[in-house]
C-alpha positions as CSV (number, residue, x, y, z in Angstrom):
1,M,5.8,23.6,-3.7
2,L,5.4,20.7,-1.2
3,R,1.6,21.2,-1.1
4,Y,1.5,20.1,-5.3
5,V,3.6,16.8,-4.6
6,S,1.5,16.0,-2.1
7,L,-1.8,16.7,-3.9
8,A,0.1,14.3,-6.9
9,S,1.0,11.3,-4.3
10,A,-2.6,11.3,-3.3
11,F,-3.7,10.7,-6.3
12,G,-1.4,7.9,-6.8
13,L,0.8,10.1,-9.5
14,A,4.1,9.5,-7.9
15,L,6.8,7.9,-8.6
16,V,8.5,4.5,-7.1
17,V,11.7,4.0,-7.7
18,L,12.7,1.0,-8.8
19,S,15.4,-1.3,-9.8
20,C,14.5,-1.8,-13.3
21,T,16.9,0.6,-15.9
22,D,13.7,1.3,-17.4
23,E,12.0,3.9,-15.2
24,S,8.8,4.2,-17.3
25,A,7.3,0.2,-16.5
26,S,8.4,-2.4,-13.6
27,G,7.2,-5.9,-12.9
28,P,7.6,-7.1,-9.1
29,G,10.7,-6.0,-8.8
30,P,12.8,-5.4,-5.8
31,D,11.5,-2.3,-4.6
32,G,8.2,-1.7,-6.5
33,P,4.7,-2.2,-4.5
34,D,4.8,-5.7,-5.7
35,G,8.0,-5.7,-5.3
36,G,7.9,-9.3,-5.0
37,S,6.2,-8.2,-2.0
38,S,2.7,-10.0,-1.1
39,S,2.1,-10.9,-4.3
40,N,4.0,-13.9,-4.5
41,T,4.4,-14.2,-1.1
42,G,1.5,-16.6,-1.3
43,D,-0.2,-15.8,1.5
44,G,-2.4,-15.8,4.6
45,G,-2.5,-18.3,7.2
46,T,-3.7,-21.8,9.0
47,P,-4.4,-22.0,12.5
48,G,-2.2,-24.9,12.8
49,T,-0.9,-25.8,15.9
50,D,0.4,-21.8,16.8
51,G,-3.2,-21.6,17.9
52,G,-3.6,-19.3,14.4
53,I,-1.5,-16.3,13.3
54,L,-3.6,-13.4,14.5
55,P,-3.0,-12.6,18.6
56,P,-5.1,-13.9,20.9
57,G,-8.3,-12.2,21.5
58,A,-8.6,-11.0,17.7
59,N,-11.5,-12.5,15.8
60,G,-10.6,-14.7,12.7
61,D,-7.3,-16.7,11.4
62,L,-6.9,-15.0,8.5
63,E,-9.6,-17.1,6.2
64,G,-11.1,-14.9,3.8
65,T,-10.5,-12.8,0.7
66,W,-7.5,-10.0,1.6
67,I,-6.4,-7.1,-1.1
68,T,-4.6,-4.3,-1.1
69,N,-4.9,-0.8,-2.3
70,C,-4.2,-0.4,-6.5
71,V,-0.6,1.0,-6.0
72,P,1.2,3.3,-8.7
73,E,4.9,1.9,-9.4
74,A,6.7,3.8,-12.2
75,A,5.2,5.9,-14.5
76,K,2.2,4.6,-16.1
77,W,2.1,1.4,-14.4
78,F,-0.1,0.1,-11.0
79,G,-1.0,-3.0,-9.5
80,K,-2.8,-4.9,-6.8
81,F,-2.7,-8.3,-5.0
82,K,-5.9,-10.1,-3.8
83,L,-5.2,-13.4,-1.7
84,V,-8.0,-15.7,-1.1
85,I,-7.4,-17.9,1.4
86,T,-10.0,-20.8,1.8
87,N,-8.9,-23.9,4.8
88,G,-5.5,-22.6,5.4
89,V,-4.7,-22.7,1.0
90,A,-4.0,-19.5,0.2
91,T,-4.2,-18.3,-3.3
92,S,-2.8,-15.0,-4.2
93,T,-3.0,-12.9,-7.4
94,Y,-0.7,-9.8,-8.3
95,V,-2.5,-7.9,-11.2
96,Q,-0.2,-5.1,-13.3
97,Y,-2.1,-2.3,-14.9
98,K,-0.9,0.1,-17.8
99,S,-2.3,3.5,-17.6
100,D,-5.4,2.2,-14.9
101,S,-4.5,4.2,-11.5
102,S,-7.6,2.5,-10.7
103,C,-6.8,-1.0,-11.5
104,T,-10.4,-1.8,-12.5
105,D,-10.1,-1.7,-16.5
106,D,-9.4,-5.5,-17.4
107,S,-8.5,-4.4,-21.0
108,K,-5.4,-2.9,-19.7
109,I,-4.1,-6.2,-17.6
110,A,-0.3,-6.3,-18.0
111,V,0.8,-9.1,-15.9
112,E,-1.2,-11.7,-13.6
113,W,0.9,-13.7,-11.0
114,G,-0.5,-16.3,-9.3
115,V,0.7,-18.4,-6.3
116,V,-1.4,-21.1,-4.3
117,T,0.7,-22.5,-0.9
118,K,-0.3,-24.2,1.5
119,D,1.2,-25.7,5.0
120,W,2.2,-22.4,7.0
121,T,4.4,-22.1,9.9
122,V,4.1,-19.1,12.0
123,G,6.9,-18.2,14.6
124,D,6.2,-16.2,17.9
125,R,3.4,-13.9,17.9
126,A,5.4,-11.6,20.4
127,T,8.1,-10.8,17.7
128,K,7.0,-8.3,15.3
129,P,7.6,-9.0,12.6
130,T,7.9,-12.8,13.0
131,T,8.4,-15.8,10.5
132,L,6.2,-17.1,8.1
133,D,7.1,-20.4,6.3
134,R,5.0,-21.9,3.7
135,T,4.7,-24.6,1.5
136,M,4.5,-23.8,-2.4
137,E,2.0,-25.9,-4.6
138,T,1.6,-23.8,-8.2
139,D,3.7,-20.5,-9.1
140,T,2.6,-18.9,-12.9
141,I,2.9,-15.7,-14.7
142,K,1.5,-14.2,-17.8
143,I,2.3,-11.1,-19.5
144,T,0.1,-9.9,-21.6
145,D,1.5,-6.5,-22.7
146,S,4.7,-7.0,-25.3
147,E,6.3,-3.4,-23.9
148,L,6.3,-5.1,-20.4
149,K,7.2,-8.6,-21.7
150,G,10.3,-6.8,-23.3
151,I,11.4,-5.2,-19.9
152,W,10.5,-8.6,-17.9
153,D,12.6,-10.6,-20.6
154,Q,15.7,-8.2,-19.7
155,Q,15.3,-7.5,-16.0
156,S,13.1,-10.0,-14.3
157,G,15.9,-12.7,-14.8
158,C,13.5,-15.8,-15.1
159,G,12.8,-15.0,-19.0
160,P,12.8,-15.0,-22.0
161,H,8.6,-15.4,-21.8
162,A,6.1,-15.8,-24.0
163,L,3.0,-13.5,-24.7
164,G,-0.7,-14.6,-23.3
165,V,1.1,-17.2,-22.3
166,A,0.6,-18.9,-18.6
167,E,4.2,-19.9,-17.2
168,D,5.2,-21.8,-14.6
169,V,8.0,-20.0,-12.8
170,R,8.7,-23.0,-9.7
171,G,12.2,-24.1,-9.4
172,K,13.3,-19.9,-10.6
173,T,14.2,-16.5,-9.3
174,C,11.9,-14.1,-10.6
175,W,12.6,-10.5,-9.8
176,N,14.6,-11.8,-6.6
177,Q,11.4,-13.9,-5.6
178,Y,12.6,-17.2,-4.9
179,A,9.8,-20.0,-6.4
180,P,10.8,-23.5,-5.2
181,A,9.4,-27.0,-6.7
182,A,6.1,-27.7,-6.2
183,G,6.5,-29.4,-2.2
184,G,9.2,-26.5,-1.6
185,R,9.7,-24.4,1.4
186,V,9.8,-20.4,0.9
187,Y,10.9,-18.5,4.3
188,D,9.5,-15.2,4.2
189,V,7.6,-13.2,7.3
190,I,4.1,-11.2,8.8
191,E,3.3,-8.1,10.8
192,I,-0.6,-8.3,11.9
193,F,-1.1,-4.8,13.1
194,D,-4.6,-6.2,13.6
195,E,-7.5,-8.3,12.8
196,N,-8.2,-6.4,9.4
197,N,-4.3,-5.2,8.2
198,F,-1.0,-7.3,7.8
199,S,2.0,-7.2,5.3
200,L,4.3,-9.6,4.3
201,G,8.0,-9.3,3.0
202,V,9.4,-7.4,0.3
203,H,12.2,-9.5,-1.3
204,R,14.8,-8.3,-2.5
205,P,18.6,-9.2,-3.9
206,G,20.3,-11.6,-1.3
207,Q,16.6,-11.7,0.7
208,T,14.7,-14.2,-1.9
209,G,13.4,-16.6,1.0
210,Q,15.1,-19.2,-0.5
211,T,16.8,-20.4,3.0
212,P,15.8,-18.9,7.0
213,E,19.0,-16.6,6.3
214,T,17.3,-15.1,3.0
215,R,14.3,-13.8,4.6
216,P,12.8,-10.8,3.6
217,Q,11.9,-7.8,5.3
218,V,8.6,-6.5,6.0
219,D,7.4,-3.4,4.4
220,P,4.3,-1.5,5.9
221,R,3.8,0.0,2.9
222,Y,2.3,-3.2,1.6
223,V,-0.6,-3.9,3.7
224,F,-3.0,-6.8,3.0
225,T,-6.5,-5.4,4.2
226,K,-9.6,-7.9,4.9
227,E,-12.8,-7.3,2.6
228,G,-14.4,-4.5,3.4
229,A,-11.8,-3.3,6.4
230,E,-9.9,-0.3,5.8
231,S,-6.8,0.2,6.2
232,G,-6.8,4.1,7.1
233,F,-9.1,6.8,6.1
234,I,-9.0,10.7,6.2
235,E,-12.7,12.1,6.5
236,A,-14.1,15.4,7.0
237,S,-16.9,17.7,6.1
238,I,-16.3,20.3,3.5
239,D,-18.6,23.3,2.6
240,G,-21.2,20.6,4.4
241,E,-20.5,17.4,2.2
242,L,-18.9,15.0,3.8
243,V,-15.8,13.3,1.7
244,R,-14.0,10.3,3.5
245,A,-11.2,9.2,1.9
246,N,-10.3,5.4,2.6
247,Q,-8.0,4.6,-1.0
248,R,-4.1,4.3,-0.7
249,P,-4.3,6.2,2.7
250,A,-0.2,7.5,3.5
251,T,2.2,9.0,5.0
252,P,4.5,10.8,2.0
253,S,6.6,12.5,4.7
254,V,7.8,11.3,8.0
255,G,10.6,13.5,10.1
256,D,11.4,13.6,13.4
257,D,8.9,16.1,14.8
258,G,6.3,16.1,12.1
259,I,4.7,13.6,9.6
260,E,2.6,14.3,6.8
261,I,-0.1,12.4,6.2
262,S,-2.8,11.9,2.9
263,A,-5.6,9.5,1.5
264,A,-7.8,9.4,-1.3
265,T,-11.8,8.7,-2.3
266,P,-12.1,5.6,-4.6
267,A,-10.1,5.7,-7.9
268,M,-12.4,6.8,-10.8
269,P,-13.2,10.4,-11.1
270,P,-14.3,12.7,-9.5
271,W,-10.6,12.0,-7.2
272,K,-11.4,14.1,-4.0
273,T,-8.1,13.8,-1.5
274,W,-7.1,15.4,1.7
275,V,-3.5,15.9,2.9
276,L,-2.8,17.1,6.3
277,S,0.9,17.7,8.0
278,M,1.1,18.5,11.7
279,P,3.8,17.7,14.4
280,R,3.8,14.1,14.9
281,A,3.5,14.4,19.1
282,V,0.0,13.6,20.8
283,G,-1.8,17.2,21.6
284,Q,-3.5,20.0,19.7
285,Y,-2.1,22.6,17.6
286,T,-2.8,25.8,15.6
287,C,-1.3,25.8,12.3
288,K,0.0,28.9,12.3
289,T,1.5,28.5,15.0
290,A,2.5,24.4,15.5
291,P,6.4,23.7,16.1
292,W,6.3,21.8,12.3
293,P,4.7,23.2,9.3
294,S,1.1,22.3,9.9
295,F,-1.4,22.4,6.7
296,I,-4.7,20.7,5.4
297,N,-4.8,20.3,1.9
298,Y,-8.5,19.4,0.2
299,G,-8.2,18.0,-3.6
300,F,-10.2,16.9,-6.7
301,T,-10.6,17.1,-10.1
302,Q,-12.0,19.3,-12.8
303,D,-11.6,19.0,-16.1
304,N,-9.4,16.3,-15.7
305,L,-6.7,18.5,-14.0
306,P,-6.4,18.8,-10.0
307,V,-7.5,21.6,-8.3
308,L,-6.2,22.2,-4.8
309,W,-7.7,24.1,-1.9
310,D,-5.3,25.0,0.8
311,T,-5.1,26.7,4.4
312,E,-2.7,28.7,3.1
313,Q,-4.9,30.2,0.4
314,S,-7.4,31.0,3.2
315,G,-7.1,34.5,3.7
316,G,-5.4,34.2,7.3
317,N,-7.8,32.1,8.9
318,D,-6.5,29.0,10.6
319,C,-7.2,25.8,11.4
320,S,-6.5,23.4,14.1
321,I,-5.1,19.8,14.3
322,T,-5.3,17.6,17.3
323,V,-2.9,14.4,17.5
324,T,-4.3,11.9,19.8
325,K,-2.1,8.7,19.3
326,A,1.3,9.2,17.9
327,A,3.1,6.6,15.6
328,T,6.4,6.0,16.8
329,G,7.2,3.4,14.3
330,R,6.7,2.0,11.4
331,G,2.9,0.1,11.2
332,D,2.0,2.3,13.7
333,T,-1.1,4.4,13.2
334,I,-1.5,8.5,13.6
335,E,-5.1,9.4,14.7
336,G,-6.4,12.8,15.7
337,T,-8.8,15.2,14.3
338,F,-8.6,18.4,12.4
339,S,-11.1,21.5,11.5
340,G,-10.6,24.9,9.6
341,V,-10.8,26.8,6.7
342,V,-8.9,26.1,2.9
343,G,-9.1,28.5,0.6
344,D,-9.4,28.0,-3.2
345,G,-6.9,31.1,-4.8
346,K,-10.4,33.3,-5.0
347,G,-11.1,34.8,-2.2
348,N,-13.6,32.0,-0.7
349,G,-13.1,30.2,2.4
350,H,-14.4,26.8,2.5
351,N,-14.9,25.3,6.0
352,V,-13.9,22.3,7.0
353,T,-15.3,20.7,10.0
354,N,-15.6,17.4,12.0
355,G,-12.7,15.9,10.4
356,S,-10.9,12.8,11.8
357,F,-8.0,10.7,10.8
358,K,-6.6,7.2,11.4
359,V,-3.4,6.5,8.7
360,R,-0.8,3.8,9.0
361,L,3.4,5.4,9.6
362,T,4.3,3.5,5.8
363,Q,8.1,4.7,6.1
């Protein structure tokens, strides 16, 4: 059962529990992947007097284009963020899709939420996370799906809303995200993992960013990655075919002594996924004897149905997983290598070779 839950998670089918009373849909709610997190956290940075918001020695100052993965929110709703920073002005756009797990079909766009901010002030970069204060310019939402409009009207806190019209929400608090008038300050947080990845605050009740005392908390599940870079990956050759999965890298299950990691190929058929379970400590482990339930799963779609090959069906063969870097806390990456044999339930063994992974701890 654990294996199949893992596969669903890697395919982006797992549900995220929101504060919305209707879990069949979500908007930028407190606990959703849009969670008021970065869509409305306007985002990006300017070097300013702090010498740039990247750590010393890193290349760049967050100018450029940043994106998140397409994130499952609840049931049929999926969201993705894009952030463009030019000359210190940050234009953030959150787009929510209906029944489109790839976040690519424009005909299924349900919400567009655009925010422009500037004048960033970043706190002590030695502190993780650190403070981020910014000045609002514009904050608009456009709801294009009538079903979602009904949910927003009831639950967003800034309704009722017009259908298909870009609405100015400055001066309101929408899904716990405070939007001041033009020129007003928003009090946020940022955690920079490296030159290609960072996270921002996720707004919840009492953490609206309206005052320094109500700053949100960083949630590293929602990582902004520089366009063209990766936030993580799992790759290996299976029967000689290299499969690199670098979409939605995640840690669906984390314990004190063990961890499960997953990642998928780009979100369009045929999806291919890797899911691994292993101890969290640095070391080389044989799956059958490891001190934590350890396995390799490989999943793909066939006739629009998920198919799973895993070490449990390998007919007595084994796998090996080596952890070269352990993730000790949220935001850290776990890294290593793996190999072995996965079975397909039909008596066939499939060789997994040259496996490697780097996935950020997201819980």
